[in-house]
C-alpha positions in Angstrom: 0.0 0.0 0.0 1.3 3.4 -0.9 -0.1 6.7 0.5 -0.4 10.1 -1.1 0.9 13.0 1.0 -2.1 14.7 2.6 -4.9 13.1 0.6 -8.2 14.9 0.6 -11.1 13.8 2.8 -14.4 12.7 1.4 -17.7 11.5 3.0 -19.3 8.6 1.3 -23.1 8.9 1.3 -25.1 5.6 1.6 -26.3 5.7 -2.0 -22.7 5.4 -3.4 -22.2 2.3 -1.3 -25.1 0.5 -2.9 -23.6 -0.7 -6.2 -21.1 -3.4 -5.3 -18.6 -2.6 -7.9 -18.7 1.1 -7.1 -18.3 0.4 -3.4 -15.4 -1.9 -4.1 -13.5 0.7 -6.1 -14.2 3.5 -3.7 -13.0 1.5 -0.7 -10.0 0.2 -2.7 -9.0 3.8 -3.6 -9.2 4.5 0.1 -7.0 1.5 1.0 -4.5 2.7 -1.6 -4.4 6.1 0.2 -5.7 8.1 -2.8 -8.3 9.8 -0.6 -9.4 9.5 3.0 -13.0 8.2 2.9 -15.2 8.8 5.8 -18.6 7.3 6.8 -20.7 7.3 10.0 -22.6 4.5 11.8 -25.7 6.2 10.5 -24.6 6.1 6.9 -23.6 2.5 7.1 -26.8 1.6 9.0 -28.8 3.3 6.2 -26.9 1.3 3.6 -27.4 -2.0 5.4 -31.1 -1.4 6.2 -32.0 -0.3 2.6 -30.0 -3.1 0.9 -31.6 -5.7 3.1 -35.1 -4.2 2.4 -34.3 -4.5 -1.3 -32.7 -7.9 -1.2 -33.9 -9.7 2.0 -32.6 -13.1 0.7 -29.0 -11.6 1.0 -29.3 -10.4 4.6 -26.5 -12.7 5.8 -24.2 -11.6 3.1 -25.0 -7.9 3.7 -24.4 -8.3 7.4 -21.0 -9.9 6.7 -20.1 -7.1 4.3 -21.1 -4.5 6.9 -19.0 -6.3 9.6 -16.0 -6.4 7.1 -16.3 -2.7 6.4 -16.5 -1.8 10.1 -13.4 -3.9 10.8 -11.3 -3.0 7.8 -12.2 0.7 7.8 -12.5 1.4 11.5 -10.5 4.6 11.3 -12.9 5.9 8.6 -15.8 6.4 11.0 -16.7 10.0 12.0 -18.0 10.6 15.5 -19.0 13.8 17.3 -21.0 15.3 14.4 -24.4 14.9 16.0 -24.5 18.4 17.8 -24.1 20.0 14.4 -27.2 18.5 12.8 -29.8 20.8 14.4 -28.1 23.9 13.0 -28.2 22.7 9.4 -30.8 23.3 6.8 -31.1 21.0 3.8 -34.1 20.1 1.5 -34.2 16.6 3.0 -33.7 16.7 6.8 -32.6 13.0 6.7 -29.4 14.1 4.9 -28.3 16.6 7.5 -26.2 14.0 9.3 -24.1 13.5 6.1 -23.3 17.2 5.9 -22.7 17.3 9.7 -20.2 14.5 9.3 -18.5 16.3 6.4 -18.1 19.5 8.5 -16.9 17.5 11.6 -14.1 15.7 9.6 -13.2 18.7 7.4 -14.2 16.9 4.2 -13.9 18.7 0.9 -16.3 16.4 -0.9 -19.5 14.5 -0.2 -19.6 11.6 -2.7 -23.3 11.2 -3.5 -25.6 10.7 -6.4 -28.2 12.9 -4.7 -26.8 16.3 -5.6 -30.2 18.1 -5.3 -30.4 17.2 -1.6 -27.1 19.1 -1.0 -27.5 22.6 -2.6 -24.2 24.3 -3.4 -25.4 27.5 -1.7 -25.5 25.6 1.6 -22.4 23.5 1.1 -20.3 26.5 -0.1 -20.6 28.0 3.4 -18.7 25.0 4.7 -16.2 24.6 1.9 -17.8 21.3 0.8 -19.0 20.2 -2.6 -20.7 17.1 -4.0 -19.4 14.8 -6.6 -20.9 11.6 -8.0 -18.8 8.5 -7.5 -17.7 8.3 -11.2 -16.5 11.9 -11.1 -14.8 11.5 -7.8 -12.9 8.4 -8.9 -12.1 9.8 -12.4 -10.7 13.0 -10.8 -8.7 11.0 -8.3 -7.3 8.8 -11.1 -6.3 11.9 -13.0 -4.4 13.2 -10.0 -2.8 9.9 -9.1 -2.7 7.6 -12.2 -0.2 5.1 -10.9 -2.0 4.7 -7.6 -5.3 4.5 -9.4 -4.0 1.8 -11.7 -2.7 -0.1 -8.7 -6.1 0.1 -7.0 -8.0 -1.0 -10.1 -5.6 -3.9 -10.7 -6.3 -5.0 -7.1 -10.0 -4.8 -7.7 -9.8 -6.7 -11.1 -7.7 -9.5 -9.6 -10.3 -10.1 -6.9 -12.8 -11.1 -9.5 -11.9 -14.7 -10.4 -15.3 -16.2 -11.3 -14.9 -15.5 -14.2 -11.5 -13.7 -14.3 -11.5 -10.6 -16.4 -8.9 -9.2 -18.8 -8.1 -5.5 -18.3 -10.3 -4.7 -21.3 -13.2 -6.7 -19.9 -12.7 -5.1 -16.6 -12.9 -1.6 -18.1 -16.1 -2.6 -19.9 -17.4 -3.9 -16.6 -16.7 -0.6 -14.9 -18.6 1.2 -17.6 -21.6 -1.1 -17.3 -21.6 -0.4 -13.5 -21.7 3.4 -13.9 -18.0 4.2 -13.9 -17.5 5.2 -17.5 -15.4 8.3 -16.8 -13.1 6.2 -14.6 -12.8 3.5 -17.2 -12.0 6.1 -19.9 -9.2 7.6 -17.7 -7.8 4.2 -16.9 -7.8 3.0 -20.6 -4.5 4.9 -21.2 -2.9 2.7 -18.5 -4.5 -0.6 -19.5 -1.2 -2.5 -19.5 -0.9 -1.8 -15.7 -4.4 -3.0 -14.9 
């Protein structure tokens, strides 16, 4: 594992943890030290609850994944943000905890697909912006291409049933909503 000097801090909203491939890439970029991802118990609980509601037959697997995230990314959990919630005003009050966590951990970005729930006029006051997962990952790859290629190679090599060539993997990323990241990584395909 290699780390970037002073990587930026991002809060991962529950909705970007839903798609397995997206979650896998986001967390692998975190492990590679390309950015410092942050979540809260509340965010992970929301992900777990909603995924089980959507796929009740996978509850045991979802609980195992939740436990693995909690164990592997223990240092990524933000605490002490709750007192900030009451003073925040967002279109969806259920999202105030995400912004509170971002403020508490001095995050520059909330990675979310729900941009309308985090208006820029509110976020600007705290020096925070929203980016979708594909934009976040593509921008990070652009900044740190060798680290990004290492992270993507690690992800690709975990998929053994069936194994994927680098080209197949980039197509798979595109199919799973990461087309900008796949386009960025295409230039480094020999390293994937």
